[in-house]
N, C-alpha and C positions, 0 to 999 in steps of 0.2 A: 478628741476635739482639737487639741493642739496640732496633731498631725494633719488634720484636714484643713484647719485655718492657717497653718504655717505658711504654705505656698501663697495664699491669698495675701497675707500680711507682707510677705517678702516682696511680692510683685508691686504692692502699693508703696513700700518703702523705697524700692528702686525706681519708682516713677514709671513703671511699664504700663502699657495700654491694657485695657480689659480684654482686648482681642487675643492676647497671648494666653490668658486663662481659658478662654473659649477654645482656642486651638489645642491646648493641653488636654482639656476635658474631652474634646472630640477624639483626640488620639487615643486617650485612655479607654473610651467607650468602644472604639474600633478594635483595639487590642483585646478587650474583654469579649467582644462578639466573636472575634476570630478564635480565641481560646475555647469558647463554649462550642462553636462549630466543630472544632477538632475533636473535642470530647464526645459530642453527639455522633460524629462519624465513626469514632473508635467504638462507641457502645453499640451502634448498629452493626458494625462488622463482627463484634463479639457475639451478638445475637445470632447472626448467620452461622458463625463458627460453632456455636453451642448446639443448635438444632437446625440443620440444613433443610430437612424435610418440611418442618413447620414454616421456616422462612420462605421457602419456595412456594408453599401453599398460600401464604399471605400475599404473594404477588409483589415481591420486591422489584426494584428497577432492574431492567435487563442486564445492566452492566455488573450487577452483583451475582447473577446466576452463574453456576459453574460452566466450564467450557463444553462438557459433554452434553449439556442441554441444547446448545446451539449447533454443534458440529457432530454428525453421526460417526465420523471417522476418528473422533477423540474418545479414547477408552477411559472408563471410570475405574480407578485403582484404589478401592477402599482398603484392600489388604496392605498396600504400601503405606497408607496413612496410619493404619493401626500399628505397623512396625515403627514408624516415626514417633508415635505417641509413647510407645514403650521405651524407646531408646533416648527420648529427649532429655530426661533428667541426667543421664550419663554424659550426653553431649554437653549439657550445661556445665557440668563439673569440669570437663576438659577445657571448655572455653574460659571458665573463671581462672583456671591455673594458667592458661596461655596469656590472659590479660595481665596477671600479676607478675609472671616470671619473664615474659618476652616483650609484651607491648609496653609496659610501664618503663623498663630501662631504656627502650628505644626513644620514647617520648622525652625522657629526661636528657638524653644525649643530643637532642635536636638543638636546644638553646639553653643559655644560662637562665633565662626567665622561667624555664620549665623544669628546673632541677627539683622543685618542691612538689611536682606532680605526684599524686597518690590516688589510687582507686579505693574509695571508702566503702562502696557497696557494689557488688556485681551479682545480679540475680536475673537469669534468663526466663523466669516465669514458668507458668504451667501451660501456656499456649504454645504449641509447636507449629512449624510451618506445615502447610497443607498443599497437596497436589490435586488440583481440580480436574485434571485429565492429562493423559499422555497420548501423543500421536506418534506412531512409528512409521518410518519411511523404509520401504523395501525395494520398490521398482525404480525410483529415480536416482538411486545412489550406487556406489561401487559395491561389489559383492563382499569385499573384505572389510566392510565397516557396518556399524549399526548406528542409525541416527534417530534420536528421540527428542521430541519437543515437549517440555514439561510446563504446564500452566501453574506457576508458583504463586501461592497466596500466603503471606505471613502477616497475621494480625497478632502481634506479640504484646504481652504484658510485661516485657523485660524492664528492668530498672537498673541503670548504671549511673553511679555518681562518682565525681572526680573532684578533688580539691587542688587548686593551684593558687598559692599565695593567699590563703584564707578565703578565696572565692570558690563557691560550690557550683559546679556545672554538672548537668546530668540529662539523661533521657529517661522518660517514663512512658513507654508505649511506642510501637512502630507499626506502620502499615506498608506493605510491599506487594506489588502486583507486577507480573511480567512473564514473558515466555523465555524459558531457559532451554537452550539447545545443548544436548549432550551427545557427543560423537565418540563412539568406541571403535578405535582403529589403531593398528591393523589387527584383524583377527588371526590368531595363531593356532598351531596344531598341538602346542604343549602348554602347560600351566605358565602363567595365569590366564591363558587363552585370549587375552586382550593386551596389546602392547602399551597403549596410553589412553587416557581419558581427556577430552577437550570440552571445556565449558565456556559458554558465552551467551549473552542476552541478544535476541534478535533486534529489539528496539530498546530505547531508554525505558527502564522500568518506572512505574509510578511509585513514588516514595513520599511518605508523610511521617514526620517525627513529632512526637509530643514531648516538648522540652520540659525540663525541671530546673529549679534553682535559678542562678543568674542567666542560664540559657534561655529563660522565658523572654528575654529581650529580643530573641530572634523571631518571635511571633508578632512583633510590632509591625503594622501595615507599612509596606515599602521595603522593610528589611527582610520580612519572611519570604517574599518572592525571590530576592537575591540569594538568601541563604539556601533555600531549597534548590535553586538552579545550580549553585556552586557544588552542592553535594551530589546532585545528579550528574553534573559534568565530571566530577571526580570518579564516580562509578563508571561512567561511559568511557573514560580514558583507560580503564583497565578491563572492563567486563562486557562492553557493547561492541558489536562488529564495527570495524575489522579486528578489534582487540580480542584476544582469547587467553584462556588459562589452560595450559596443557600439563598434565601430570603423568609422567611415565610410570608404568606398572612393572616393567621388566628392566633388568639391569642392562647397561650398555645399549640403551635404546636411543637412536637418533631421532629427536623430536622436532628438529628445526623445520622440516617440511610439513610437519603437522601443525606447528604453531603459525607458520606463514605459508599456507598453500597458495598456489597460483589462483587468482580470481577466476570465477566462472565465465565472465564476459563483461561487456560494456553495453549499457543501454543509452542510445542517443535519442533524446526527446526533442522533437521540433514543436515548439509551442506556437501554433499558427494564429488562431482566432477564437472568438467566442461570439455567441448571439443570444439575444433575449435575456440578458442578465437582469436581476431584480434592481429596482431603484432604491437606493439607500439614502441619498442626500435629500434633505428637505429644508425649506425656508419657512421660518416662523412657525415651525411645527405642523404646517398644513399643506403647503405647496410642495408637491413632489418634483424633484429635479433628477438629473442624471447622476451616475456614479463615476468614480475614478478608479477603475479596477486594476489590480496587479495580481500576479500569481506567485505562490510559494510552491516549489517542487522539492520533494524530499525522497531520498532513498537511504534508509538507515539513519546515520548521524550526519550525512552530507545534505545540505540544504542550499538552494539557489533562489534568488528573487528576480522576477522579471521587471521590466520597466513599467512605469505607471502610465496608462492612457487616460488623459483627462477628459471628463464629461462625455463618456461614450458607453452605451449599453451593448454595443456590438464591436468590441475592441479588436484590433489587429496587431499582434505582437511580432510574429515572424522571427522568433529567437530560438536558438539551439542550445541545449544543455547536455552534458555527458556525465554519466554516473558509472562508477565501478561497482559491479555486482559480485559479491563474495559468496553468497549462498542462494542457490535455487534448487528446490523450492524453499521459501522462507521469507525472502525480501520482496517488498511490493513498492510500487511507485505511488506516492501520495501527492495529490495536487489540491491546494486550497486557494480559493479566490477571495480577495479582500478589497473593500472600498477604502482608499486612503483618505484619512481625515486628519485634521490638526490635532485632535485630542486622542481619539481611540478609533482604530480601523474596524470597520463593520465586516462581519463574515458574509460571504455571498454564495457559498456552496463549496463542495468538496468532491473528490474523485479518488477512488482506490482501484489500481490496476494490477492484476496478478502478472508478475514477470515470467512465470512459467509459460503462460499462453503466448506472451510476446516472443520468448525464446523458441517455442515450437513453430509459431507462424513466421518468425524472422522479420517480417515487416507488417505493421498495422497502420493504416491511415483511416481514421474514423472520426465521426462526431459522437462524443460521449455525453449522455445526459448527466447533469450535476445532481448530486444527492444533498439532502439536508437543506433544501431550498425549494421554492415554489416553481421556478422556471430557470431556464438557461442550459445551453449546450456548449461544449468545449471541443474544438477541433485539434487533435494531436496526430502527429505522425511519429511512430515509434520504430526504431531500427535496432535489431539485436546484432551486436558486433562480437564475433567470436575471436579468441586470441590464437593466432596461428604462428608457427615457426617457419615463416616463408619470407625471404628478403624481397621477392618480387612484388609483394603486396605493400612495400614501403615507399611507393611513389608519393610525391608531395601533392596534397589536395589543393586545387586551385581556389576553393571556397574558404580556405583557412581552417578547415576542420582537422581534428586529430587523425593521424594515420597509424600511430603506434602507442603503446603504453610501456612505461619504464617502471619496473618493480625493484625497489632497493631494500635489501635485507641488511639493516645496520646491525653489525654484531658487536664489535668492541674496538678499543684503541689500546696502544701499548706505549709505555715510556713517555707520557705527556710531560712537558716541562713544568717545574714548580714556579719558575720566575715569571714575572709579569712582562709580557712582550707587547709592544705596540709596533705596527708596521705601516708605512705609507710609501707609495710609489715603489713597491717591491723591496724596500730596504727595511731591515729589522734592527731595532735598537733597544737597549735596556733602559728602563725608566730609573731616574735617580731616586735613591732612597734617602729620605731625610728624617723619618720618624721611626722611633723604636717600635711603637705599636703597629705601624704599617709593616715594619720588618718582620714582626711575628706572624702577621697574616701572610707574608710572602713565603714563609717557611712551611705553611700548611700545604697539604695535598689539594689539588684543584677540584672544584665542584663544576663539572663540565657538562655541556649539552652541545648538540650538533644542529647547525642550520644547513638544510639541503635545498638547493635551488636549481630548477630547470625552467628556462625562459623567465617569465614574470611570476611564477608561483614558488613560494618558499614554505617549507614545512620545518617544524621544530620538534626535536626529540625530547624525551624526558631528561631530567638532571640526575647524574650520578655524583653523590656527595663524597668529597674527600678521598679521591682515588686517582692515582696517576695511570692505572690500568682499568678504565671504566668499562663496564659491559652494559650495553643498552638493550639489545635484543628486541628490536622493533622493525616493522615493515612499513614502507611508504610507497605510494603509487603516483606517477606523474603522467600526464598526457603529453605526447610528443608529436609535433607538427612536421618536423623535418629531422629524421634520425641522422642524416649525413652531415648536418651543420650544427646541431645543438649539442650542449655540453651539460654535465652535471657538476655543480659547484658545491664543495663541501667546506664548511667552516666550523671548527671546534672552538667554543668560547667558554670562558670561566664565568660562572654565574655571579660570584661576589664582586669580581673586579671588572666584569663586562669587557674583557679583553680577549683577543684571539690567541689561542694556543697552537694553532696550526691550520693550514688550508690545503685544499687539493682540487684539481680540475680533471675530470675524466671526459674525454670526447666520446660521444655515443657511436661515432664511426668505428671505434676500437671493438665494439661488440659485434659489428657486422663482419669482422674478420673471422670470428668463431662460427662454426656451422650451427651450433645451437643458440647463438646470439646470447651467450651467458659468460660473465666474468665472476670468478669466485677466488679472491686473492687479497693480499695486503697491498695497500697503497701508501707510498711514501708521502709524508706530510711536508709541505713547504712552510717557510717562516716558522720553523720549530726545530727541535733537536734533530741531530743527524740520524738518530736511531728511533724516531717516532713514527709509528705506523697506524693506520686505521684499517680494520678488516671489514669488508663488505661483499655482498653477493649482488650482482646486477643482472637482471633478466629483461631482455627487450623482446616484445611480442608485437606482431603486426595486427591491426584491426581489420577484419574482413567481414563485409556484409554478404552473407550467402544468399543465393537466389532461392526464393520459396519453391518447395517441391510441388509441381503441378498435380501430382497424383494424390497428394495428402489433402484430406478434408480439414479446412481451417476451423478453429474453435472460435467461440465468442461471436462478436459482432461481424467478423469476417467469415462466418461459417459457410454461407451460401453464395459463393462467387464463381462457381465453375461452369454453370450453364444456365441460360435464361429460360424461364417458362413464361410464355407470353399469353396474355388474356386479351381476347377481342371484345370490343364493345359495339353495340348496335347503333348504326347510323343509317337510317332509311332501310333499304334492302341490301346494303353493302356491309361487309365486315372490314374494319380497318384496325391496324395496330396503333396503340397509343402508349405513352410512357408517362411516368410521374415526373415531378420536377427534379428529382435527384437521380434515381436509377433510370437511366435511359435505355431504350431498346436499341440495340445496334442494328444497322442496316444489313439487309441480306445481300450477300455477295452474289455476283452474277453466275459464277461457275459452280456454286455449291448451295445446297439448301440449308447448310448450317449457318447460324448467325455469326457475324464477325465478333472479335473480342471487344469487350467494353473499353471505352476510352479510359485512359489512366486517371484523368482528372476526376471522373465520376466513380471509379472503382472503389474509392475509399469513402464515398458518401454513406453515412450511417443514418442520417435523419430522414426517414421516409415519410414524415408527416407532410401531407399536402393540404392545400386550402380546400375547404368544403364548398362545392358548387354543384349544380345539377349536371354540368358537363365536365366533371372532374375526370382527369385522365386515369386510366387503368394501370395498375402497377405491373411491373415485370419482375416478379420475385424469383430468385434463383435458388435452386436446390442441387446439392451435390449428386453426382452419379446419374445425371439425367442423360437419356439418349433419345433418339428419334424413332424408337420402335413403336410406330403407330398401331401395329397389329396387336399389341399387348393390352389394348383397352378391354374393359369389362364387356363381355359379349352381350349382356342384358341391356347395356346402354346403346347398343347398335354401333356400326362403324361411323367414323367421322364424316364420311360423305353423306350419310343419311340424316345428318343434323339439319334442323330448319335454319333458315338464314338468320333468324333473330336470336339463335342460341350461340353461346360461346363455346369454343373448342375445349375439350377436356384436357387438362394437363396430364402428361404421361410419365409414369415412373417405371423403372425396370421391374419392380415387384410392387404391385398395387397393394396399398395398405388397407386394412379393414375400414370401411366407411359406415357411419351411423347417421342415417338421414331420417328426419321426421317426415312422415307423410303429410300431404295437404288435407285440408278438411273436406273438400268437395268429394274426394274419393272415399271418405269415411263418414258419410252423411249421418249415420246413426249415432256417431259419437259427438259429445258436446264440445270437445276441445281438441286442439291440435298438439297438445303437449304430450308427445310420446317419446319413448326411448327404445330404439331398435338395436338389437345386438348385431345385426348385419344388414346388408342391403339386399337380402334375398327377397324381401317383400317388394314386389315390382309395382309401383304406383304410376299410373298413366292417366292422361286426360285426352285421349284421342290423338296424341302425338307420340313420337318415339323417344322423347326425353322425359325423365321423371320430373314430377312437379316439385317446386320448392327446394332449391339447393343454394348453398352458401359456399363461397371459396375462401379458404383460410390458409395462411402460411404460419407455421409454428416452428420455432427453434429456440434453443437455449443459448444465451450469450454468456460464456464462461467468464469473460473478462469483467463484465459488469454484474455477474451473479444474478441474472434475471431471466425470466421466461418472456420471450417476445412473441406476441400474437398480432399478426397483420390481417385485418379484415379487408379483403379485397372487394368483394361485392356479392350480390345475390342475383338469382335468375329464376324466371318462371314462378314468381310468387302468385298466390291466389287472392284475388280481391275479396275483402270481407264486406264490402258494401258497394252500392252503385256509384258512390261518389269517388271511388278509388281508395288507395291506401297511402299512408305516409310512413314508410317503414324505417326502423332503426334497429340496431343490434345491441343486445345486452349480454355481458360476459361475467361469469363468476368462476372462481377457482375453488371448486368444492374441496372440503366441506365448509369453507368460509362463505357465509351468506350475509355478511354485514353490509350495511348501506355504504359505509366508507370504502369498502374494498370493491364495490360494484363499478364495472367499466361500461361505458355507453358511447356509442357513436353518435354522430349528428343525424338529424332526421332529413330524409330525402322526400320531397313532395311529389305526390301523384305519379308514382312509378312502380312498376312491377319487376324492374331489373335495375335496382339501385347500385351505384358504384361508390364505395366509401374510401378505400385506400387509407385507412387509418390504422395506426400502430398503438398497441398497448403493452405495458410491461408489468410483470409481477416479480418483485424483488424477493426471491426465495432461493435457498440452496438447491443444487441439482438433486440431491438425495430427497429433499422434502418435496420437490416438484413431482418426482416420479411416483410419489404416494398419492397424488391428487388427481382430480378429474376436472376437465374443462367443460363447463356448462355454458352453452351459447344458444340464445333464443333471439328470434326475429320477431319484433313486435310492431304493432300499428299504433302510431301516435294519434289517439282519438280524442275528441272533446271530453270534458270532465264527466258530463252526465249522459254520454252517449251509450247506446245499447250495442254498439258494434263490438265485434270480437277483437280482443287486444292481441293475443298471441297468434302468429302466423306459422310458427314452426320452431322446433327445438332440436338440438343435437348435443350429445355428450361424448367426449373423447377421453378414453382411459389413457392417461399419459404414461402409465407404467409399461404399456405395450409398444411405445413409440421410441425411436432413436432420436432423442431431442437434440443431441450435439450435431448430428447430421442434418436434422430438420426435415420437414415435409411440407408440400403445398399441393392441395387437391380440393376438389368439390366434395 
């Protein structure tokens, strides 16, 4: 009772307001809630670890499921998990010995206040790390290496306690999730067959620590976010790209080029505009207003923020960002949109783009639909810049964009001075020493770090404590706008005294004198001792935007851009070409029957959605490898010249793919329904004309960049009326075997027409491997009154997607 009433009495005695007690109580309740939440999450993770099969059957959240459930190319390695379970007790014994004999002396040597540091309990528990899946790369990498992606999951019941000056600090339980990449290279012809092992995380791993003792204060709201981010930043500075840990397995192995490989390339992102964003701002909780959107763009640990466009749901940014890409495949471009608010910014949608597809396509200019939101599209132009050793590519860009990249491998320094130097206006002078305590500090070895500057960008190295010959072993990258005029400025500083121990300036024009544009040498330090040097390797590479290969079939949203397939629409007795609002039909040139190339402005348009109207334009969807071989049409459909004036021209493919057309009801009068599935088009159904009855034109392709199946419903023709009053047709789509109402796709209803034009696009967000196991079920239905006796279904077609080349795509009736 005294412990509970003591703070209340103390607050009254000091004359404090009662609001302080309420604030303390609220803080204590939040702390307790946060602690209970952590314990519940740890218990749920333990339950999944104990019996994975039972946990999966119970239907846990998708984020808890192992990686092999979501990705078919991720292998399940239960044998490796069994090896880890057997070896974990021995690993724990080794780690306990390492903590006591190596880590504890190092902590004590850090500071006078840590001399009493003692590990009182070290127990790594019974729960060992688990590998939820492994993905091996064989085609995208060099033949002299093996690359593995390990889905690491550690839900540990470890318990580590440490005493510092009678204060007990500790950890009791850890959760860690992340993708660890392991690179084995180079492969050798003699033992140990692998020269070195390189380890790093592709992204910042998710880390959650259950504190114990006085460390429980780190779970206080406000402090817990800061402490968790500091720990994650500490891990990122050592284990997340571009940082790596390389362990040589063979003696005399040079691992410098393995620890610091040349980046794969540079991705230039043009953030252009967005449309139809969701409204997040509201007034008095009811009146909806506009939003103030901005974008966060991220590749690995590098993140940029765009400007904020005030009160606009269709913002225009026109900003450009550049990212260095170190690993492909592996790294992705993440874009998040937020609504800027005074208190907390509201999430407006996100986008994830595979950089492998951008590297293959070289240039992508598309409208991307935002995920995790109800509406919104984002217009991006992505350029892949390869790193080339060609001085002719180093021309200065008039738009102020980067033309080269400078890679600095900071190795070490030699004979740094102990004394405290200060310099100004190029003159160096020794500071007067007045204090004996200060004199003792002057006699210490310096704790030095390096500041590297190119243009207006400065990067800082780690600090090497108490050494006049420090070794940093780090790599840095800088974007260069003009290699002939810019310079690299190096400044070595002492951490404790914040003073300069030496400087150096390297003009980038010196690298142009070398054919390989590389300098690997010692550089003399200015404003330092006469024998002080810094060792670095400088590599300059030009940024080159390669022209897309016209023979290559593009992936993703830009898959079908090589040749148009035009659809004609009926207008009286004449056939005329029409185009949608985005994909325009090019005019026919006078000297050739082939259509002219698409305008550059419209070639990147991805949003094919058009407004619904009775006179909606007909799409001109493009499919790769199209030619003008009119004679290759199906003979049972008759030659194009024999078509009636009201029928549209059949799209032609080099090799006609199998078509499954549902017959009309009038030709099968004895059957009560038109819902049939034909394995081929051998059943010829006619109604006194040379065209088969009841056809639908579809364009189907798989967008690799967005990981979605795109189905474009162009239109129908020759539908059979189900009543004297005519029909109001619409199209319904299922991706079998999923027949849920929520996954059902439906076009708009076209009134009183037998040749409706829809030009509507639908997407199914599934992996390519999953889509190839599915069947597309498409039905044309009549929108009839509720109690009408009219027939509802007008026809149905099923397409087995396992037999189709979805990356290449197809468009046909």
